[in-house]
C-alpha positions, 0 to 999 in steps of 0.5 A: 312886788314888795312894800317898803312900808307895808302899804304899797308894793314898790320893789320887784321880787328880784333885781340888781342894784349897781352901787358906787362903793366908797372907800373905807367899808368892806363890800360885805358892809356896803351890801348889808346897808343896801339890804337894810335900805331895801328891807331885803336879803341881798348878796354881792358879786365881785368883792372890792377891798375896803380901800377900793371904790367903784362898781359893786353889784348887789343882788336881791331875791332870786337874782342872787342865783346869778352870782356865778355869772356876775362873778365871771364878768370881765372887770375894768379899773382905773389904778394909780400906781406909785413907782419906787424909782424914777422911770421914763414914760416910754419905758412905762408905755412899753411895759404896759404893752408887754402885759397885754395878753395872758399873764401869771399871777399868784393871789396875795397873802391877804387873799381869802383864796388858795395861793396857787399860780393862775393865768389871767388875761389882760385885755387892755392896759392904757397909760392915762397919765404920769407925773413923777413916780405916779402912774395912772392907768386903765386896765380891762381884765379877766375876773379874778385878776389882782391889780395889786399884784399887777402893779408889783410885776409892772414895777419889776418890769420897768426896772424898779419896784411899784405898788398900788396907791389907789384903785377904782372899778369902773365896770363889771361886765355890762354894768359901768359906773354911769349906772352906779348909785351911791348909798346916799342916793339909794337911801334918799330914793327909798325915803321918797318911795315911802313918801309915795314917789317910788319912781326914783327907786324903781329906776335904780333897780335893774331886772335880772335880765340885765345880768345876762345881756352878754350871754347867748340866749334861747327864746322858748315857747310859752308852753315850755316855760313851766316845764323848764321852771320845774327842771325839765331839760329843754328840747328843740321842740320848745325852742322858738329862736336862738340869739347868739351862737354857743358851744357845747357846755357853755352857759346859755340864758333861757328867755320867754317870748316876752323877754323874761329870764327863766333861768340859765342852763348848760348847752348839751350841743352846740348852737350849730346843731340846733334847729328850733322846733326839732326834737332832741335835748338842747339845754339842761337847766342849771339855775332857775329864777322863774317860779313854777306856775308863772306860766300854765303847764304846756308840755305833755309826755311825748307831745310835739309842737 
């Protein structure tokens, strides 16, 4: 735990804050403000353009290492699109249905990534309302989908041009806007914490475990935790339980019996071939969050439980 004022420890060593980013500042600037408020080094996952608002995931401490997982989460947006010509609602609904599924996109010229053709999946696309040439829609899509480009392509398919007027991200993976707090709310909570009431701030800080809610998990024995923290490959003898199925090569969350996140790993075999308590390598750690020494050493060479 860490103190805001040097007197009382109120912030965990690592955690996640879901910020409701306002329009105007960049994601980098908003993240820097969160770091100033908490007095911690921070990072963010899933950049939003300055004029886009909504869910921005800010991490601090070892939780920053979860950025690849957070970046890969599906996203959900509400978008206001302006058409450049008149169109019937039925044509707009028809085009929206046609765009559900795998689509081709090329990042915009303003993008910081290479402008190579890519495939992304639109999971849902619902027209919420239409007034004149303004079309309001909700879209759930793969990470890395460019909604600005989607609006252009939808405009062409409708039979006219179109562009993105406004955009708000309402969900990123398991985190939605209901869990988001504004910078002002975070600053006020930090002020209350300095005045001796840390409860509001603690409610805003989520544990790293929240980031892996959708991942398959392996629950390991206490005697295996320290070895994994030191980079040892997890064998079946150290596994107590499997939670969710996984295939070879997939990312798996490694958990303690108390529900603590030890880290992430790549599956060396599919879950169908894993029997807890049996020998054989199962998970190769790729990201370790828990500090070595948190649990006592329990593994010895050739030891079996």
